[in-house]
MARNUNU-492294 format. One line per 5 residues: number of its first residue (from 1); their letters; for each residue y, z, x of N, C-alpha, C. Coordinates in nm, 2 decimals, always signed. Atoms other than C-alpha are relative to their C-alpha. Layout:
N
NUM = a = Y Z X Y Z X Y Z X | ...
//
This chain:
77
1 = mtqsp = +0.04 +0.00 +0.13 -0.74 -0.55 +2.37 +0.12 -0.01 -0.09 | -0.11 +0.02 +0.08 -0.49 -0.69 +2.12 -0.02 +0.07 -0.13 | +0.01 -0.07 +0.13 -0.41 -0.48 +1.82 +0.07 -0.08 -0.11 | -0.06 +0.07 +0.11 -0.34 -0.62 +1.48 +0.12 +0.07 -0.04 | -0.12 -0.06 +0.05 +0.00 -0.56 +1.34 -0.03 +0.09 -0.12
6 = ippps = +0.02 -0.09 +0.11 +0.02 -0.27 +1.10 +0.08 -0.04 -0.12 | -0.08 +0.03 +0.12 +0.12 -0.35 +0.74 +0.09 +0.11 -0.03 | -0.09 -0.11 +0.03 +0.40 -0.15 +0.59 -0.09 +0.12 -0.05 | +0.08 -0.12 +0.03 +0.27 +0.21 +0.56 -0.03 +0.03 -0.15 | +0.01 -0.03 +0.14 +0.33 +0.24 +0.19 -0.10 -0.09 -0.07
11 = tgwrq = +0.10 +0.09 +0.06 +0.09 -0.05 +0.12 -0.12 -0.03 +0.08 | +0.11 +0.04 -0.09 -0.13 -0.09 +0.42 -0.10 +0.10 +0.04 | +0.09 -0.10 -0.06 -0.29 +0.24 +0.51 -0.14 -0.01 -0.06 | +0.13 +0.00 +0.07 -0.57 +0.21 +0.25 -0.08 -0.12 +0.05 | +0.07 +0.12 -0.05 -0.66 -0.14 +0.37 -0.05 +0.03 +0.14
16 = lyeta = +0.04 -0.03 -0.13 -0.67 -0.03 +0.73 -0.11 +0.11 +0.01 | +0.10 -0.10 +0.01 -0.87 +0.28 +0.64 -0.14 -0.06 -0.04 | +0.13 +0.07 +0.05 -1.13 +0.07 +0.45 -0.06 -0.09 +0.11 | +0.05 +0.08 -0.11 -1.15 -0.17 +0.74 -0.07 +0.08 +0.11 | +0.06 -0.08 -0.10 -1.22 +0.11 +0.98 -0.14 +0.06 -0.05
21 = ileld = +0.12 -0.06 +0.06 -1.48 +0.28 +0.75 -0.11 -0.10 -0.01 | +0.10 +0.10 +0.02 -1.66 -0.05 +0.70 -0.04 -0.08 +0.12 | +0.03 +0.07 -0.13 -1.66 -0.17 +1.06 -0.14 +0.03 +0.05 | +0.14 -0.02 -0.04 -2.01 -0.23 +1.18 -0.01 -0.02 +0.16 | +0.00 +0.02 -0.14 -1.92 -0.33 +1.54 +0.05 +0.13 +0.07
26 = ngrlp = -0.04 -0.12 -0.07 -1.92 -0.01 +1.75 +0.10 -0.02 +0.11 | -0.10 +0.03 -0.10 -1.71 -0.19 +2.01 +0.14 -0.01 -0.06 | -0.13 +0.01 +0.07 -1.43 -0.25 +1.76 +0.04 +0.13 -0.07 | -0.03 -0.11 +0.08 -1.46 +0.08 +1.58 +0.11 +0.10 +0.05 | -0.10 -0.09 -0.04 -1.25 +0.30 +1.80 +0.14 -0.05 -0.02
31 = triav = -0.13 +0.06 +0.03 -0.96 +0.06 +1.77 +0.04 +0.00 -0.14 | -0.02 +0.00 +0.14 -1.00 +0.03 +1.40 +0.04 +0.14 -0.05 | -0.03 -0.14 +0.03 -1.00 +0.41 +1.37 +0.14 +0.04 +0.04 | -0.13 -0.04 -0.06 -0.69 +0.45 +1.59 +0.11 -0.07 -0.09 | -0.11 +0.07 +0.08 -0.49 +0.18 +1.39 +0.01 +0.06 -0.14
36 = arrai = +0.00 -0.07 +0.13 -0.59 +0.34 +1.06 +0.06 +0.13 +0.00 | -0.06 -0.13 -0.02 -0.50 +0.68 +1.18 +0.15 +0.00 +0.01 | -0.14 +0.01 -0.02 -0.16 +0.57 +1.29 +0.07 -0.04 -0.13 | -0.06 +0.04 +0.13 -0.09 +0.40 +0.95 +0.00 +0.12 -0.09 | +0.00 -0.11 +0.09 -0.20 +0.71 +0.76 +0.10 +0.11 +0.04
41 = larte = -0.10 -0.10 -0.04 +0.01 +0.94 +0.97 +0.15 -0.05 -0.02 | -0.13 +0.05 +0.03 +0.31 +0.71 +0.93 +0.03 +0.01 -0.15 | -0.02 -0.01 +0.15 +0.26 +0.71 +0.55 +0.02 +0.15 -0.03 | -0.01 -0.14 +0.02 +0.22 +1.09 +0.56 +0.15 +0.04 +0.02 | -0.14 -0.03 -0.04 +0.56 +1.12 +0.73 +0.10 -0.06 -0.10
46 = eilte = -0.08 +0.07 +0.10 +0.71 +0.87 +0.48 +0.01 +0.08 -0.13 | +0.00 -0.06 +0.13 +0.62 +1.07 +0.18 +0.02 +0.15 +0.00 | -0.01 -0.14 -0.01 +0.69 +1.42 +0.30 +0.10 +0.06 -0.11 | -0.10 -0.05 +0.10 +0.99 +1.46 +0.06 -0.03 -0.06 -0.14 | +0.03 +0.05 +0.13 +0.82 +1.28 -0.23 -0.11 +0.09 -0.07
51 = psgse = +0.10 -0.09 +0.07 +0.62 +1.47 -0.50 -0.13 -0.07 -0.03 | +0.12 +0.07 +0.03 +0.32 +1.24 -0.47 -0.12 +0.08 +0.05 | +0.11 -0.08 -0.05 +0.04 +1.50 -0.44 -0.13 -0.07 +0.01 | +0.13 +0.07 +0.00 -0.24 +1.27 -0.52 -0.01 -0.09 +0.12 | +0.00 +0.08 -0.12 -0.15 +1.03 -0.24 -0.01 +0.09 +0.13
56 = rhals = +0.01 -0.09 -0.11 -0.11 +1.32 +0.00 -0.14 +0.05 +0.02 | +0.14 -0.05 +0.00 -0.46 +1.44 -0.09 -0.09 -0.12 +0.05 | +0.08 +0.12 -0.04 -0.60 +1.08 -0.04 +0.02 -0.02 +0.15 | -0.03 +0.02 -0.14 -0.42 +1.06 +0.30 -0.08 +0.11 +0.09 | +0.07 -0.11 -0.07 -0.57 +1.40 +0.41 -0.15 -0.03 +0.00
61 = ealra = +0.14 +0.03 +0.00 -0.92 +1.30 +0.30 -0.03 -0.12 +0.09 | +0.02 +0.12 -0.09 -0.89 +0.96 +0.48 +0.00 +0.05 +0.15 | +0.00 -0.05 -0.13 -0.79 +1.14 +0.80 -0.12 +0.08 +0.04 | +0.13 -0.08 -0.02 -1.09 +1.38 +0.77 -0.11 -0.10 +0.02 | +0.11 +0.09 -0.01 -1.32 +1.09 +0.72 +0.00 -0.08 +0.13
66 = lqald = -0.02 +0.07 -0.13 -1.18 +0.90 +1.02 -0.04 +0.09 +0.12 | +0.03 -0.10 -0.10 -1.22 +1.21 +1.23 -0.15 +0.01 +0.02 | +0.15 -0.01 +0.00 -1.59 +1.24 +1.13 -0.06 -0.12 +0.06 | +0.05 +0.13 -0.05 -1.65 +0.87 +1.20 +0.02 -0.01 +0.15 | -0.03 +0.00 -0.15 -1.48 +0.90 +1.54 -0.10 +0.09 +0.07
71 = evtrn = +0.09 -0.09 -0.07 -1.70 +1.20 +1.63 -0.14 -0.06 +0.01 | +0.14 +0.06 +0.01 -2.02 +1.02 +1.52 -0.01 -0.11 +0.10 | +0.00 +0.11 -0.09 -1.92 +0.71 +1.72 +0.00 +0.05 +0.15 | +0.00 -0.05 -0.14 -1.85 +0.91 +2.04 -0.13 +0.06 +0.04 | +0.13 -0.07 -0.03 -2.18 +1.10 +2.01 -0.12 -0.10 +0.00
76 = hp = +0.11 +0.09 +0.01 -2.39 +0.79 +1.94 +0.05 -0.14 +0.04 | -0.06 +0.13 -0.05 -2.27 +0.49 +2.16 -0.08 -0.12 -0.05
//
């Protein structure tokens, strides 16, 4: 399975997150979730020293939503 390149974390995590959340194909969903999660975690590390509290909150919420989606996908093939 070929993975799409990840856009720069500062600009691409939201797009990858939205792509994962909106994916309708259960066969593609695990990969979309994994790619979005990696981009979110990369961005989280990037802004650790920046005072951007609102983006940190958005990143945290996105990770929680991806976790929930991943759990639903695993429990309902």
